[in-house]
C-alpha positions, -999 to +999 in steps of 0.1 A: -227+129-480-196+152-474-169+159-499-149+130-484-178+109-474-191+077-490-223+074-511-255+061-495-255+025-507-278-005-505-263-040-506-283-070-515-270-103-500-282-138-506-267-159-477-245-190-484-248-185-522-221-210-531-241-236-512-274-225-528-257-227-563-245-262-555-281-273-549-276-280-512-307-275-490-300-252-460-313-279-437-289-305-451-253-305-437-233-294-468-202-275-478-186-261-509-148-266-512-121-245-528-085-257-527-093-284-502-109-260-477-145-251-469-154-220-489-190-219-477-213-242-457-250-246-450-268-236-418-271-272-408-234-277-412-226-247-391-247-261-363-223-290-361-192-268-359-182-266-396-167-232-405-152-215-435-115-221-439-115-256-423-098-285-440-121-311-455-110-338-431-116-315-401-151-306-414-159-343-420-147-352-385-172-327-370-199-337-394-195-373-409-227-369-430-214-337-447-224-333-484-194-319-503-193-301-536-164-284-554-169-247-559-180-236-594-179-198-597-195-198-632-225-217-619-228-193-590-228-163-614-252-179-638-278-187-610-273-152-595-282-134-627-320-137-622-315-119-588-295-092-605-322-088-631-349-086-604-330-058-587-323-041-620-361-039-626-361-015-595-330+004-602-310+001-635-275+008-622-266-024-602-230-033-594-222-070-590-196-074-562-196-112-565-222-140-570-246-136-542-239-100-535-247-068-554-250-031-545-263+002-559-266+039-549-299+046-532-301+084-538-324+083-569-343+050-562-351+061-526-368+093-538-389+073-563-400+047-537-406+072-509-376+065-487-348+040-480-370+017-460-397+013-487-369+008-513-354-019-491-387-036-487-393-035-525-359-051-532-363-078-506-398-087-519-384-089-555-356-113-545-376-134-521-402-139-549-375-158-567-373-183-538-341-170-523-334-158-488-322-122-489-308-095-467-308-059-478-290-031-459-284+006-464-254+025-450-228+050-460-205+032-485-204-003-499-184-019-471-208-007-444-239-015-466-227-051-470-224-055-432-258-039-428-273-064-452-258-093-431-271-080-398-302-093-380-311-118-406-329-095-431-306-065-429-309-030-414-309+006-425-281+026-408-291+063-405-269+088-423-239+098-403-241+068-379-221+044-399-189+048-378-209+039-347-225+009-365-191-004-376-173+001-342-182-032-325-172-055-355-140-074-352-110-064-374-111-098-391-142-086-409-119-065-431-107-098-448-071-089-444-058-118-423-022-107-418-033-072-408-060-086-385-035-109-369-010-081-363-036-057-349-048-084-326-013-089-312-012-051-307-044-052-287-066-037-314-096-061-318-125-040-332-130-016-361-138+011-336-104+008-319-087+006-352-105+037-365-094+056-334-057+053-344-042+084-360-043+081-398-007+093-402+006+067-378-014+040-396+001+050-429+036+049-415+032+015-399+009-004-423+014+014-457-013+018-484-031-015-475-034-004-439-046+030-448-074+016-470-085-007-442-083+022-417-107+043-439-131+014-441-131+010-403-139+047-399-169+045-422-152+059-453-145+044-487-113+025-490-099+052-512-105+090-513-130+102-539-120+095-575-104+125-593-123+145-619-127+125-651-098+130-675-103+154-704-100+126-729-124+097-729-106+064-720-134+042-732-122+015-757-143-006-780-143-028-811-168-038-838-174-073-852-182-078-889-197-102-895-213-105-860-193-128-836-213-160-829-188-175-804-178-161-770-141-169-776-139-144-804-153-116-782-132-126-752-100-126-773-108-090-784-117-081-748-081-090-737-067-067-764-091-039-754-081-043-718-045-038-728-054-006-746-074+006-716-046+000-692-021+018-714-044+048-716-049+049-678-012+044-671-003+074-692-025+095-669-014+079-636-047+062-630-061+027-623-096+014-626-113-005-598-147-007-615-156-008-652-187-013-673-187-038-701-212-030-728-222-057-753-243-049-784-261-076-804-270-075-841-306-068-833-297-036-814-301-050-779-275-038-754-264-055-722-244-034-698-230-047-665-208-031-638-179-051-624-157-043-594-123-057-584-097-050-558-069-029-572-061-028-610-081-051-632-057-073-652-064-081-689-073-117-679-097-105-652-114-082-677-117-110-703-131-133-677-159-109-667-167-103-703-170-141-708-194-144-678-215-115-692-216-130-727-226-165-717-251-151-691-271-129-714-308-126-706-335-144-726-337-128-761-306-108-758-287-130-782-264-153-763-231-161-777-220-197-777-191-209-756-171-230-779-144-257-774-108-245-773-099-210-785-084-182-766-109-185-737-102-221-729-066-229-737-051-262-747-069-292-734-098-272-720-133-284-727-165-263-729-201-272-727-213-248-754-217-274-781-244-291-761-264-259-757-256-253-721-253-216-711-239-197-682-250-163-668-228-135-656-219-130-620-193-113-597-156-117-593-137-150-593-120-164-561-088-179-567-089-200-545-108-187-520-088-155-525-108-123-527-145-128-533-152-094-548-141-059-539-117-060-509-132-044-479-163-066-482-169-087-451-159-123-450-182-136-423-219-137-425-238-121-397-272-131-384-293-122-354-327-110-344-351-109-372-378-083-376-359-050-369-354-029-400-333-001-386-301+000-366-303+021-335-270+012-317-243-015-315-261-047-322-253-083-315-232-103-340-236-141-345-220-167-366-219-168-404-252-160-421-275-183-424-276-264-603-276-270-629-283-249-660-310-259-685-299-265-720-310-238-743-312-237-781-285-215-796-310-203-821-331-186-794-308-156-794-309-125-815-277-131-836-241-124-828-222-096-810-216-066-832-198-043-807-180-044-774-171-014-752-151-013-720-159+019-700-138+028-670-163+038-643-143+043-611-108+058-617-084+064-588-048+075-586-023+048-592-004+046-559+017+016-570+021-016-552+040-025-521+074-039-531+091-068-514+122-065-493+151-048-513+126-032-537+117-064-556+083-066-572+059-092-559+064-128-571+031-130-591+040-100-613+074-115-620+060-148-629+034-132-653+061-112-671+085-141-673+057-163-687+048-137-713+084-136-725+087-174-727+054-176-747+066-149-770+098-169-778+084-204-779+047-200-787+015-195-767+011-232-758+048-237-747+041-227-711+010-241-693-004-243-658-023-271-642-059-266-632-084-290-617-106-308-642-127-340-640-121-377-647-119-411-632-081-414-630-057-392-611-042-378-643-076-371-658-083-346-630-056-322-642-061-300-673-032-280-687-041-245-698-017-220-714-005-192-691-028-162-694-058-182-707-090-187-687-094-221-671-120-244-686-155-245-670-156-267-639-191-284-637-175-316-651-151-316-622-178-327-598-188-357-618-203-381-611-174-403-620-184-439-613-152-460-606-132-428-599-104-426-574-118-419-539-106-389-519-081-379-508-064-375-541-028-387-546-001-361-543+023-373-570+012-384-605+041-396-627+040-385-664+037-422-674+025-450-652+053-472-638+053-509-645+047-529-613+044-565-600+018-574-573+025-608-557+007-629-531+024-645-501+036-675-523+051-651-549+024-657-575+010-627-594-022-613-581-050-611-606-085-594-605-115-613-619-146-599-637-164-594-603-135-572-591-122-597-566-085-604-561-072-639-567-052-637-534-044-610-508-016-588-521+016-593-501+045-579-521+050-550-545+077-545-570+081-512-590+099-508-623+120-540-619+131-532-583+131-559-556+096-565-542+088-549-508+062-560-483+027-546-485+015-534-451-022-529-460-044-527-491-079-515-501-099-522-532-100-532-559-124-507-576-135-516-611-137-489-638-152-494-672-149-466-697-164-462-731-176-498-733-196-490-764-165-480-784-142-509-793-114-485-803-112-466-770-128-487-743-110-495-711-117-521-684-095-514-653-094-520-616-075-499-591-060-509-558-045-488-530-016-503-510+008-490-483+044-500-479+064-484-452+060-446-452+044-445-487+011-454-503+005-463-539-024-462-563-021-493-586-041-500-617-045-533-636-055-536-672-050-565-695-034-584-666-006-558-663-001-538-630+011-502-630+018-476-604-006-448-614+001-424-585+018-420-551+005-407-518+031-389-498 
């Protein structure tokens, strides 16, 4: 390692982790969705042509038998925690990049185990003993180590100093910067080696800070130059809880406040933090410390979210905190599973969306190839992408509540600012966050909300409104099952209140639905909110839906019908012989 060189790093990668966390067998065609697109797919699905980033309808056209699950980052993190614990038994300082991927420096552990290859074998044995496929790779820097872990099935060890040669044949899309990769492709730069050969000064002039970071990665360096010397003053922030905090929301609320203090201290010194350690101490003296990495500056919400994952994913006997219902961590309308005893484990960074699955610079496409080789000796071949449920736990099995929380900045770098939009304007997301904070300050925390996906049988039930700045509710309920729910695709417009409607047959008589979910006559005309009826071109259904049949006060017996009329389609619902328009398909 030179003064400007990256640290020798091992990456541990469990392929297709979102698919594994969803309980899909690798030999079953399956995919995990995020925002209507494929976020990950199984080996069997890839063999039919399914790829990450595809729309659901395109994936189902290629593979009609595709098993589909919605992505659940919390479940992925919870199920990845045993893997992290297995690696931690070999080396204590493990950095979680995202669920399914972690990394650590090999300098000390390699000496203890007699070299990098024996260390790699020990890590792979520990992970495969848990029943998970695993690739482990060693290279200079995190970015190259992740690629090494995804190469040749089980990973490779790239010899010191040969990382630039190892990276050279990879395509520029592996940098996970789509706009940059597209531009480089139009300029005739298709590989990391060709990109790394460009003069750094010209790259900085043409592509700015983002391009400079990508150029360093392509050349086998870290995305940023080495961090400056630690500041003279300790920037660690912390808080104590008396009496001990028994609920996660209490600690998460304090974590947001501590994150604000941490950001203020770093801003005063012109620094930002891309990696921090969260240290949680329980009343019996047990301490759980976990490293978290993120691209750019960690926001207060991002810090709070990772603290929540860490709290609800505490190991056995470490004193789990309970995730309650409501509170600062959930927001209005959010529901939690803590009251039933369900727990979640910690795990990497969240993908909004599919956006950014961990530290930027990590590869986006899995690599597979010839198994058996344990070292990389030259440009190797690249192939396609690499190849449930939590158990209820008794809240009393822990060791009491949380008595202390510390946030420790671990990787500080100079604050280079952010690229402004044309005419010097800040990016839209920053403006929205600041405006939302001002509105909430004037009108109250719950005055401004955002819509997130939830779970339910009706189209309105699938949307949960959460105050801006709060964490979204946990998502396992989003996947159901929801017997009698609205089939995909979901409608695009849901009115605040259902619109009264009239469904008529060819003779003008009202259409009814009997107890066996059969219509009295084929629907022929549709009238909405008193308007003149229009012709119905086609219809499907009805689908019966019975909710809370055991509770006379809140039970519902409905049936839903889909109809098309001209360029629009409608979702209709009948209850107590009254038709309503519940949603519209545009």
